[in-house]
All heavy atoms as a GROMACS GRO file, in nm:
protein
  487
    1MET      N    1  -3.600   0.240  -4.953
    1MET     CA    2  -3.608   0.094  -4.909
    1MET      C    3  -3.479   0.019  -4.932
    1MET      O    4  -3.446  -0.062  -4.862
    1MET     CB    5  -3.724   0.033  -4.990
    1MET     CG    6  -3.764  -0.098  -4.942
    1MET     SD    7  -3.841  -0.089  -4.783
    1MET     CE    8  -3.894  -0.252  -4.759
    2LEU      N    9  -3.411   0.052  -5.040
    2LEU     CA   10  -3.273  -0.009  -5.076
    2LEU      C   11  -3.183   0.009  -4.951
    2LEU      O   12  -3.113  -0.078  -4.925
    2LEU     CB   13  -3.217   0.036  -5.192
    2LEU     CG   14  -3.093  -0.022  -5.235
    2LEU    CD1   15  -3.102  -0.161  -5.268
    2LEU    CD2   16  -3.027   0.049  -5.366
    3GLU      N   17  -3.180   0.128  -4.892
    3GLU     CA   18  -3.083   0.151  -4.790
    3GLU      C   19  -3.122   0.055  -4.665
    3GLU      O   20  -3.028   0.015  -4.600
    3GLU     CB   21  -3.092   0.307  -4.744
    3GLU     CG   22  -3.046   0.395  -4.846
    3GLU     CD   23  -3.156   0.447  -4.941
    3GLU    OE1   24  -3.275   0.418  -4.917
    3GLU    OE2   25  -3.117   0.486  -5.059
    4LEU      N   26  -3.248   0.039  -4.638
    4LEU     CA   27  -3.289  -0.032  -4.529
    4LEU      C   28  -3.245  -0.185  -4.547
    4LEU      O   29  -3.193  -0.244  -4.461
    4LEU     CB   30  -3.442  -0.031  -4.507
    4LEU     CG   31  -3.500  -0.117  -4.401
    4LEU    CD1   32  -3.437  -0.076  -4.266
    4LEU    CD2   33  -3.645  -0.102  -4.385
    5LYS      N   34  -3.258  -0.224  -4.672
    5LYS     CA   35  -3.220  -0.365  -4.705
    5LYS      C   36  -3.057  -0.379  -4.688
    5LYS      O   37  -3.013  -0.478  -4.635
    5LYS     CB   38  -3.253  -0.411  -4.843
    5LYS     CG   39  -3.399  -0.429  -4.860
    5LYS     CD   40  -3.432  -0.469  -5.004
    5LYS     CE   41  -3.590  -0.485  -5.024
    5LYS     NZ   42  -3.620  -0.526  -5.160
    6THR      N   43  -2.994  -0.272  -4.732
    6THR     CA   44  -2.842  -0.274  -4.715
    6THR      C   45  -2.799  -0.283  -4.572
    6THR      O   46  -2.723  -0.359  -4.532
    6THR     CB   47  -2.781  -0.152  -4.783
    6THR    OG1   48  -2.820  -0.147  -4.917
    6THR    CG2   49  -2.630  -0.147  -4.776
    7LEU      N   50  -2.872  -0.204  -4.486
    7LEU     CA   51  -2.846  -0.201  -4.350
    7LEU      C   52  -2.870  -0.340  -4.286
    7LEU      O   53  -2.809  -0.388  -4.190
    7LEU     CB   54  -2.922  -0.093  -4.272
    7LEU     CG   55  -2.864   0.050  -4.295
    7LEU    CD1   56  -2.963   0.149  -4.232
    7LEU    CD2   57  -2.721   0.065  -4.256
    8LEU      N   58  -2.980  -0.399  -4.326
    8LEU     CA   59  -3.021  -0.527  -4.274
    8LEU      C   60  -2.916  -0.634  -4.312
    8LEU      O   61  -2.899  -0.733  -4.231
    8LEU     CB   62  -3.167  -0.572  -4.313
    8LEU     CG   63  -3.279  -0.482  -4.256
    8LEU    CD1   64  -3.408  -0.522  -4.319
    8LEU    CD2   65  -3.285  -0.504  -4.112
    9LEU      N   66  -2.851  -0.616  -4.425
    9LEU     CA   67  -2.754  -0.717  -4.473
    9LEU      C   68  -2.628  -0.704  -4.379
    9LEU      O   69  -2.559  -0.810  -4.357
    9LEU     CB   70  -2.703  -0.687  -4.608
    9LEU     CG   71  -2.804  -0.722  -4.717
    9LEU    CD1   72  -2.754  -0.682  -4.849
    9LEU    CD2   73  -2.833  -0.875  -4.724
   10PHE      N   74  -2.606  -0.594  -4.320
   10PHE     CA   75  -2.491  -0.576  -4.232
   10PHE      C   76  -2.524  -0.627  -4.088
   10PHE      O   77  -2.448  -0.600  -3.994
   10PHE     CB   78  -2.444  -0.432  -4.221
   10PHE     CG   79  -2.378  -0.401  -4.350
   10PHE    CD1   80  -2.437  -0.299  -4.430
   10PHE    CD2   81  -2.249  -0.454  -4.392
   10PHE    CE1   82  -2.368  -0.260  -4.558
   10PHE    CE2   83  -2.192  -0.420  -4.500
   10PHE     CZ   84  -2.252  -0.330  -4.584
   11GLY      N   85  -2.643  -0.685  -4.069
   11GLY     CA   86  -2.678  -0.731  -3.934
   11GLY      C   87  -2.749  -0.633  -3.850
   11GLY      O   88  -2.776  -0.647  -3.726
   12LEU      N   89  -2.788  -0.511  -3.909
   12LEU     CA   90  -2.858  -0.408  -3.825
   12LEU      C   91  -3.006  -0.417  -3.836
   12LEU      O   92  -3.051  -0.428  -3.958
   12LEU     CB   93  -2.807  -0.266  -3.873
   12LEU     CG   94  -2.662  -0.237  -3.849
   12LEU    CD1   95  -2.631  -0.095  -3.908
   12LEU    CD2   96  -2.631  -0.234  -3.696
   13GLN      N   97  -3.072  -0.432  -3.725
   13GLN     CA   98  -3.215  -0.442  -3.736
   13GLN      C   99  -3.273  -0.314  -3.685
   13GLN      O  100  -3.203  -0.213  -3.646
   13GLN     CB  101  -3.261  -0.561  -3.652
   13GLN     CG  102  -3.213  -0.692  -3.702
   13GLN     CD  103  -3.248  -0.803  -3.610
   13GLN    OE1  104  -3.300  -0.791  -3.502
   13GLN    NE2  105  -3.214  -0.930  -3.657
   14GLY      N  106  -3.407  -0.304  -3.684
   14GLY     CA  107  -3.467  -0.187  -3.651
   14GLY      C  108  -3.430  -0.117  -3.518
   14GLY      O  109  -3.407  -0.001  -3.506
   15GLN      N  110  -3.418  -0.199  -3.415
   15GLN     CA  111  -3.389  -0.147  -3.281
   15GLN      C  112  -3.233  -0.081  -3.283
   15GLN      O  113  -3.224   0.022  -3.221
   15GLN     CB  114  -3.398  -0.256  -3.174
   15GLN     CG  115  -3.539  -0.297  -3.156
   15GLN     CD  116  -3.540  -0.413  -3.058
   15GLN    OE1  117  -3.446  -0.482  -3.027
   15GLN    NE2  118  -3.669  -0.444  -3.013
   16GLU      N  119  -3.150  -0.154  -3.352
   16GLU     CA  120  -3.014  -0.094  -3.355
   16GLU      C  121  -3.004   0.028  -3.435
   16GLU      O  122  -2.929   0.120  -3.404
   16GLU     CB  123  -2.912  -0.201  -3.416
   16GLU     CG  124  -2.882  -0.318  -3.319
   16GLU     CD  125  -2.947  -0.444  -3.374
   16GLU    OE1  126  -3.012  -0.456  -3.473
   16GLU    OE2  127  -2.927  -0.543  -3.298
   17ILE      N  128  -3.075   0.038  -3.547
   17ILE     CA  129  -3.080   0.155  -3.624
   17ILE      C  130  -3.141   0.269  -3.545
   17ILE      O  131  -3.081   0.384  -3.546
   17ILE     CB  132  -3.163   0.135  -3.749
   17ILE    CG1  133  -3.093   0.022  -3.849
   17ILE    CG2  134  -3.177   0.260  -3.829
   17ILE    CD1  135  -3.169  -0.009  -3.968
   18LEU      N  136  -3.238   0.250  -3.464
   18LEU     CA  137  -3.309   0.353  -3.387
   18LEU      C  138  -3.211   0.400  -3.278
   18LEU      O  139  -3.203   0.516  -3.247
   18LEU     CB  140  -3.435   0.291  -3.320
   18LEU     CG  141  -3.512   0.382  -3.245
   18LEU    CD1  142  -3.562   0.512  -3.315
   18LEU    CD2  143  -3.635   0.322  -3.176
   19LEU      N  144  -3.132   0.298  -3.222
   19LEU     CA  145  -3.034   0.334  -3.118
   19LEU      C  146  -2.925   0.424  -3.176
   19LEU      O  147  -2.889   0.532  -3.118
   19LEU     CB  148  -2.982   0.213  -3.053
   19LEU     CG  149  -2.875   0.237  -2.942
   19LEU    CD1  150  -2.940   0.304  -2.830
   19LEU    CD2  151  -2.812   0.108  -2.911
   20ILE      N  152  -2.881   0.398  -3.299
   20ILE     CA  153  -2.779   0.468  -3.364
   20ILE      C  154  -2.826   0.611  -3.391
   20ILE      O  155  -2.757   0.715  -3.374
   20ILE     CB  156  -2.734   0.404  -3.500
   20ILE    CG1  157  -2.645   0.267  -3.461
   20ILE    CG2  158  -2.649   0.500  -3.574
   20ILE    CD1  159  -2.623   0.191  -3.572
   21VAL      N  160  -2.948   0.622  -3.437
   21VAL     CA  161  -3.009   0.754  -3.469
   21VAL      C  162  -3.026   0.832  -3.338
   21VAL      O  163  -2.984   0.957  -3.337
   21VAL     CB  164  -3.149   0.738  -3.535
   21VAL    CG1  165  -3.233   0.869  -3.541
   21VAL    CG2  166  -3.139   0.683  -3.676
   22LEU      N  167  -3.068   0.774  -3.233
   22LEU     CA  168  -3.079   0.851  -3.110
   22LEU      C  169  -2.947   0.896  -3.054
   22LEU      O  170  -2.932   1.004  -3.008
   22LEU     CB  171  -3.145   0.758  -3.002
   22LEU     CG  172  -3.292   0.730  -3.023
   22LEU    CD1  173  -3.349   0.636  -2.919
   22LEU    CD2  174  -3.377   0.868  -3.017
   23VAL      N  175  -2.840   0.814  -3.068
   23VAL     CA  176  -2.706   0.857  -3.021
   23VAL      C  177  -2.647   0.974  -3.101
   23VAL      O  178  -2.593   1.061  -3.047
   23VAL     CB  179  -2.611   0.728  -3.036
   23VAL    CG1  180  -2.455   0.773  -3.005
   23VAL    CG2  181  -2.647   0.629  -2.923
   24VAL      N  182  -2.673   0.959  -3.240
   24VAL     CA  183  -2.628   1.075  -3.320
   24VAL      C  184  -2.697   1.199  -3.290
   24VAL      O  185  -2.646   1.310  -3.270
   24VAL     CB  186  -2.656   1.044  -3.470
   24VAL    CG1  187  -2.634   1.170  -3.565
   24VAL    CG2  188  -2.564   0.929  -3.523
   25LEU      N  189  -2.840   1.189  -3.255
   25LEU     CA  190  -2.916   1.310  -3.218
   25LEU      C  191  -2.856   1.364  -3.078
   25LEU      O  192  -2.844   1.491  -3.059
   25LEU     CB  193  -3.066   1.280  -3.201
   25LEU     CG  194  -3.132   1.280  -3.323
   25LEU    CD1  195  -3.287   1.227  -3.298
   25LEU    CD2  196  -3.140   1.418  -3.395
   26LEU      N  197  -2.832   1.277  -2.995
   26LEU     CA  198  -2.769   1.322  -2.861
   26LEU      C  199  -2.635   1.388  -2.875
   26LEU      O  200  -2.606   1.486  -2.806
   26LEU     CB  201  -2.761   1.204  -2.761
   26LEU     CG  202  -2.893   1.154  -2.705
   26LEU    CD1  203  -2.874   1.030  -2.623
   26LEU    CD2  204  -2.959   1.261  -2.622
   27LEU      N  205  -2.553   1.335  -2.962
   27LEU     CA  206  -2.419   1.385  -2.979
   27LEU      C  207  -2.415   1.515  -3.054
   27LEU      O  208  -2.347   1.607  -3.011
   27LEU     CB  209  -2.336   1.289  -3.055
   27LEU     CG  210  -2.286   1.154  -2.973
   27LEU    CD1  211  -2.212   1.064  -3.070
   27LEU    CD2  212  -2.198   1.195  -2.859
   28PHE      N  213  -2.488   1.534  -3.154
   28PHE     CA  214  -2.488   1.646  -3.238
   28PHE      C  215  -2.598   1.750  -3.231
   28PHE      O  216  -2.585   1.858  -3.268
   28PHE     CB  217  -2.474   1.606  -3.397
   28PHE     CG  218  -2.352   1.533  -3.417
   28PHE    CD1  219  -2.354   1.391  -3.438
   28PHE    CD2  220  -2.222   1.582  -3.409
   28PHE    CE1  221  -2.241   1.311  -3.467
   28PHE    CE2  222  -2.109   1.512  -3.435
   28PHE     CZ  223  -2.117   1.378  -3.458
   29GLY      N  224  -2.717   1.697  -3.173
   29GLY     CA  225  -2.826   1.782  -3.156
   29GLY      C  226  -2.901   1.796  -3.295
   29GLY      O  227  -2.842   1.773  -3.398
   30GLY      N  228  -3.031   1.824  -3.290
   30GLY     CA  229  -3.106   1.825  -3.405
   30GLY      C  230  -3.070   1.936  -3.497
   30GLY      O  231  -3.082   1.923  -3.622
   31ALA      N  232  -3.011   2.044  -3.445
   31ALA     CA  233  -2.984   2.159  -3.536
   31ALA      C  234  -2.856   2.131  -3.615
   31ALA      O  235  -2.839   2.185  -3.736
   31ALA     CB  236  -2.957   2.292  -3.453
   32LYS      N  237  -2.763   2.048  -3.572
   32LYS     CA  238  -2.648   2.020  -3.641
   32LYS      C  239  -2.648   1.917  -3.749
   32LYS      O  240  -2.560   1.913  -3.840
   32LYS     CB  241  -2.537   1.978  -3.530
   32LYS     CG  242  -2.476   2.082  -3.463
   32LYS     CD  243  -2.379   2.167  -3.542
   32LYS     CE  244  -2.292   2.241  -3.452
   32LYS     NZ  245  -2.190   2.323  -3.540
   33ILE      N  246  -2.754   1.834  -3.736
   33ILE     CA  247  -2.771   1.730  -3.839
   33ILE      C  248  -2.772   1.779  -3.973
   33ILE      O  249  -2.699   1.725  -4.063
   33ILE     CB  250  -2.895   1.644  -3.799
   33ILE    CG1  251  -2.885   1.585  -3.659
   33ILE    CG2  252  -2.906   1.525  -3.911
   33ILE    CD1  253  -2.807   1.460  -3.646
   34PRO      N  254  -2.858   1.876  -4.018
   34PRO     CA  255  -2.853   1.924  -4.151
   34PRO      C  256  -2.718   1.977  -4.202
   34PRO      O  257  -2.683   1.956  -4.314
   34PRO     CB  258  -2.956   2.035  -4.155
   34PRO     CG  259  -3.051   2.012  -4.034
   34PRO     CD  260  -2.959   1.940  -3.939
   35GLU      N  261  -2.651   2.048  -4.113
   35GLU     CA  262  -2.518   2.096  -4.144
   35GLU      C  263  -2.417   1.985  -4.165
   35GLU      O  264  -2.341   1.985  -4.267
   35GLU     CB  265  -2.473   2.188  -4.023
   35GLU     CG  266  -2.331   2.253  -4.051
   35GLU     CD  267  -2.290   2.336  -3.937
   35GLU    OE1  268  -2.379   2.395  -3.860
   35GLU    OE2  269  -2.174   2.342  -3.916
   36LEU      N  270  -2.429   1.869  -4.093
   36LEU     CA  271  -2.343   1.758  -4.116
   36LEU      C  272  -2.368   1.699  -4.242
   36LEU      O  273  -2.282   1.652  -4.312
   36LEU     CB  274  -2.356   1.663  -4.001
   36LEU     CG  275  -2.300   1.695  -3.863
   36LEU    CD1  276  -2.347   1.608  -3.754
   36LEU    CD2  277  -2.153   1.705  -3.867
   37MET      N  278  -2.502   1.676  -4.277
   37MET     CA  279  -2.539   1.622  -4.394
   37MET      C  280  -2.502   1.698  -4.524
   37MET      O  281  -2.455   1.646  -4.625
   37MET     CB  282  -2.692   1.603  -4.401
   37MET     CG  283  -2.743   1.491  -4.298
   37MET     SD  284  -2.673   1.330  -4.322
   37MET     CE  285  -2.572   1.307  -4.188
   38ARG      N  286  -2.518   1.836  -4.504
   38ARG     CA  287  -2.465   1.923  -4.614
   38ARG      C  288  -2.318   1.903  -4.633
   38ARG      O  289  -2.266   1.891  -4.753
   38ARG     CB  290  -2.504   2.070  -4.580
   38ARG     CG  291  -2.508   2.161  -4.695
   38ARG     CD  292  -2.556   2.297  -4.652
   38ARG     NE  293  -2.686   2.288  -4.583
   38ARG     CZ  294  -2.707   2.327  -4.452
   38ARG    NH1  295  -2.609   2.388  -4.386
   38ARG    NH2  296  -2.826   2.327  -4.410
   39GLY      N  297  -2.241   1.891  -4.523
   39GLY     CA  298  -2.096   1.874  -4.549
   39GLY      C  299  -2.062   1.741  -4.603
   39GLY      O  300  -1.980   1.733  -4.693
   40LEU      N  301  -2.138   1.646  -4.566
   40LEU     CA  302  -2.116   1.510  -4.622
   40LEU      C  303  -2.152   1.506  -4.773
   40LEU      O  304  -2.074   1.451  -4.850
   40LEU     CB  305  -2.207   1.412  -4.549
   40LEU     CG  306  -2.188   1.257  -4.598
   40LEU    CD1  307  -2.052   1.204  -4.564
   40LEU    CD2  308  -2.304   1.179  -4.531
   41GLY      N  309  -2.257   1.575  -4.810
   41GLY     CA  310  -2.292   1.577  -4.960
   41GLY      C  311  -2.188   1.656  -5.038
   41GLY      O  312  -2.150   1.613  -5.140
   42LYS      N  313  -2.130   1.765  -4.974
   42LYS     CA  314  -2.025   1.834  -5.048
   42LYS      C  315  -1.899   1.748  -5.063
   42LYS      O  316  -1.834   1.752  -5.169
   42LYS     CB  317  -1.994   1.957  -4.974
   42LYS     CG  318  -2.089   2.071  -4.978
   42LYS     CD  319  -2.055   2.198  -4.912
   42LYS     CE  320  -2.165   2.304  -4.925
   42LYS     NZ  321  -2.120   2.420  -4.852
   43GLY      N  322  -1.868   1.672  -4.961
   43GLY     CA  323  -1.752   1.581  -4.974
   43GLY      C  324  -1.774   1.472  -5.074
   43GLY      O  325  -1.677   1.439  -5.147
   44VAL      N  326  -1.890   1.414  -5.083
   44VAL     CA  327  -1.913   1.312  -5.191
   44VAL      C  328  -1.915   1.368  -5.320
   44VAL      O  329  -1.850   1.301  -5.413
   44VAL     CB  330  -2.055   1.245  -5.150
   44VAL    CG1  331  -2.101   1.161  -5.270
   44VAL    CG2  332  -2.047   1.166  -5.026
   45LYS      N  333  -1.969   1.486  -5.341
   45LYS     CA  334  -1.972   1.557  -5.463
   45LYS      C  335  -1.818   1.582  -5.504
   45LYS      O  336  -1.786   1.562  -5.627
   45LYS     CB  337  -2.035   1.689  -5.460
   45LYS     CG  338  -2.042   1.767  -5.596
   45LYS     CD  339  -2.118   1.893  -5.586
   45LYS     CE  340  -2.114   1.970  -5.708
   45LYS     NZ  341  -2.187   2.095  -5.700
   46SER      N  342  -1.740   1.630  -5.413
   46SER     CA  343  -1.596   1.663  -5.442
   46SER      C  344  -1.526   1.532  -5.477
   46SER      O  345  -1.442   1.531  -5.578
   46SER     CB  346  -1.535   1.727  -5.321
   46SER     OG  347  -1.390   1.743  -5.349
   47PHE      N  348  -1.550   1.419  -5.413
   47PHE     CA  349  -1.492   1.297  -5.442
   47PHE      C  350  -1.532   1.243  -5.578
   47PHE      O  351  -1.443   1.198  -5.655
   47PHE     CB  352  -1.533   1.199  -5.334
   47PHE     CG  353  -1.475   1.057  -5.364
   47PHE    CD1  354  -1.345   1.025  -5.335
   47PHE    CD2  355  -1.550   0.954  -5.417
   47PHE    CE1  356  -1.290   0.900  -5.349
   47PHE    CE2  357  -1.502   0.831  -5.434
   47PHE     CZ  358  -1.374   0.800  -5.412
   48LYS      N  359  -1.652   1.256  -5.613
   48LYS     CA  360  -1.702   1.216  -5.754
   48LYS      C  361  -1.631   1.303  -5.862
   48LYS      O  362  -1.596   1.244  -5.964
   48LYS     CB  363  -1.846   1.222  -5.766
   48LYS     CG  364  -1.920   1.116  -5.682
   48LYS     CD  365  -2.078   1.126  -5.699
   48LYS     CE  366  -2.141   1.018  -5.629
   48LYS     NZ  367  -2.288   1.022  -5.642
   49GLU      N  368  -1.618   1.428  -5.834
   49GLU     CA  369  -1.549   1.514  -5.934
   49GLU      C  370  -1.410   1.477  -5.952
   49GLU      O  371  -1.360   1.468  -6.066
   49GLU     CB  372  -1.561   1.661  -5.890
   49GLU     CG  373  -1.699   1.720  -5.911
   49GLU     CD  374  -1.717   1.864  -5.850
   49GLU    OE1  375  -1.622   1.914  -5.781
   49GLU    OE2  376  -1.826   1.914  -5.872
   50GLY      N  377  -1.349   1.449  -5.846
   50GLY     CA  378  -1.205   1.398  -5.846
   50GLY      C  379  -1.192   1.273  -5.921
   50GLY      O  380  -1.093   1.257  -5.996
   51MET      N  381  -1.274   1.182  -5.893
   51MET     CA  382  -1.279   1.057  -5.963
   51MET      C  383  -1.300   1.073  -6.121
   51MET      O  384  -1.230   1.005  -6.196
   51MET     CB  385  -1.373   0.954  -5.916
   51MET     CG  386  -1.345   0.903  -5.770
   51MET     SD  387  -1.193   0.818  -5.760
   51MET     CE  388  -1.225   0.668  -5.855
   52LYS      N  389  -1.383   1.173  -6.159
   52LYS     CA  390  -1.408   1.195  -6.292
   52LYS      C  391  -1.298   1.244  -6.360
   52LYS      O  392  -1.256   1.217  -6.476
   52LYS     CB  393  -1.530   1.288  -6.317
   52LYS     CG  394  -1.568   1.311  -6.447
   52LYS     CD  395  -1.690   1.401  -6.454
   52LYS     CE  396  -1.737   1.405  -6.610
   52LYS     NZ  397  -1.729   1.544  -6.663
   53GLU      N  398  -1.220   1.341  -6.292
   53GLU     CA  399  -1.097   1.395  -6.347
   53GLU      C  400  -0.991   1.294  -6.367
   53GLU      O  401  -0.921   1.294  -6.476
   53GLU     CB  402  -1.037   1.501  -6.246
   53GLU     CG  403  -1.122   1.637  -6.246
   53GLU     CD  404  -1.063   1.733  -6.142
   53GLU    OE1  405  -0.961   1.707  -6.081
   53GLU    OE2  406  -1.145   1.830  -6.119
   54VAL      N  407  -0.976   1.201  -6.283
   54VAL     CA  408  -0.884   1.082  -6.296
   54VAL      C  409  -0.916   1.003  -6.412
   54VAL      O  410  -0.831   0.968  -6.498
   54VAL     CB  411  -0.872   1.005  -6.169
   54VAL    CG1  412  -0.793   0.886  -6.185
   54VAL    CG2  413  -0.816   1.089  -6.046
   55ASP      N  414  -1.046   0.965  -6.430
   55ASP     CA  415  -1.090   0.893  -6.533
   55ASP      C  416  -1.059   0.965  -6.667
   55ASP      O  417  -1.020   0.897  -6.775
   55ASP     CB  418  -1.246   0.864  -6.527
   55ASP     CG  419  -1.279   0.751  -6.430
   55ASP    OD1  420  -1.182   0.686  -6.388
   55ASP    OD2  421  -1.393   0.745  -6.388
   56ASP      N  422  -1.097   1.098  -6.678
   56ASP     CA  423  -1.058   1.176  -6.799
   56ASP      C  424  -0.914   1.179  -6.828
   56ASP      O  425  -0.880   1.167  -6.943
   56ASP     CB  426  -1.117   1.316  -6.781
   56ASP     CG  427  -1.262   1.330  -6.778
   56ASP    OD1  428  -1.327   1.230  -6.817
   56ASP    OD2  429  -1.322   1.433  -6.726
   57GLU      N  430  -0.825   1.194  -6.731
   57GLU     CA  431  -0.681   1.184  -6.752
   57GLU      C  432  -0.644   1.047  -6.808
   57GLU      O  433  -0.565   1.039  -6.897
   57GLU     CB  434  -0.611   1.213  -6.623
   57GLU     CG  435  -0.620   1.364  -6.587
   57GLU     CD  436  -0.539   1.387  -6.457
   57GLU    OE1  437  -0.450   1.313  -6.422
   57GLU    OE2  438  -0.570   1.497  -6.387
   58VAL      N  439  -0.687   0.947  -6.754
   58VAL     CA  440  -0.660   0.808  -6.792
   58VAL      C  441  -0.696   0.789  -6.945
   58VAL      O  442  -0.630   0.733  -7.025
   58VAL     CB  443  -0.722   0.694  -6.713
   58VAL    CG1  444  -0.707   0.560  -6.769
   58VAL    CG2  445  -0.655   0.711  -6.562
   59LYS      N  446  -0.818   0.834  -6.981
   59LYS     CA  447  -0.864   0.820  -7.114
   59LYS      C  448  -0.786   0.903  -7.219
   59LYS      O  449  -0.753   0.858  -7.320
   59LYS     CB  450  -1.015   0.865  -7.118
   59LYS     CG  451  -1.104   0.765  -7.062
   59LYS     CD  452  -1.249   0.812  -7.068
   59LYS     CE  453  -1.340   0.706  -6.996
   59LYS     NZ  454  -1.486   0.759  -6.993
   60THR      N  455  -0.735   1.024  -7.167
   60THR     CA  456  -0.654   1.106  -7.253
   60THR      C  457  -0.531   1.047  -7.273
   60THR      O  458  -0.466   1.051  -7.378
   60THR     CB  459  -0.636   1.247  -7.186
   60THR    OG1  460  -0.772   1.306  -7.161
   60THR    CG2  461  -0.558   1.331  -7.269
   61ASP      N  462  -0.460   0.990  -7.169
   61ASP     CA  463  -0.333   0.920  -7.172
   61ASP      C  464  -0.332   0.792  -7.260
   61ASP      O  465  -0.239   0.769  -7.339
   61ASP     CB  466  -0.283   0.885  -7.039
   61ASP     CG  467  -0.248   0.997  -6.959
   61ASP    OD1  468  -0.226   1.108  -7.016
   61ASP    OD2  469  -0.228   0.986  -6.836
   62GLU      N  470  -0.459   0.731  -7.269
   62GLU     CA  471  -0.464   0.611  -7.358
   62GLU      C  472  -0.465   0.636  -7.502
   62GLU      O  473  -0.423   0.556  -7.585
   62GLU     CB  474  -0.596   0.533  -7.322
   62GLU     CG  475  -0.590   0.462  -7.180
   62GLU     CD  476  -0.712   0.390  -7.157
   62GLU    OE1  477  -0.815   0.414  -7.222
   62GLU    OE2  478  -0.722   0.319  -7.050
   63LYS      N  479  -0.504   0.757  -7.538
   63LYS     CA  480  -0.513   0.807  -7.685
   63LYS      C  481  -0.381   0.845  -7.737
   63LYS      O  482  -0.283   0.830  -7.743
   63LYS     CB  483  -0.607   0.919  -7.702
   63LYS     CG  484  -0.747   0.882  -7.673
   63LYS     CD  485  -0.843   1.005  -7.687
   63LYS     CE  486  -0.986   0.968  -7.660
   63LYS     NZ  487  -1.076   1.074  -7.675
   0.00000   0.00000   0.00000
């Protein structure tokens, strides 16, 4: 529900969200969507790990 509220804050309403979903389905097809989401998840995980490493280095340098 939080995601929906966030999208509504950006001026996207139900019809626009549905249109975006349909365009994504047409462009990538139903079979490619899980693969795209998996890749996105791996990218986010890698980014978070990189940020954690930077934080650890900064804390080490402060000591």
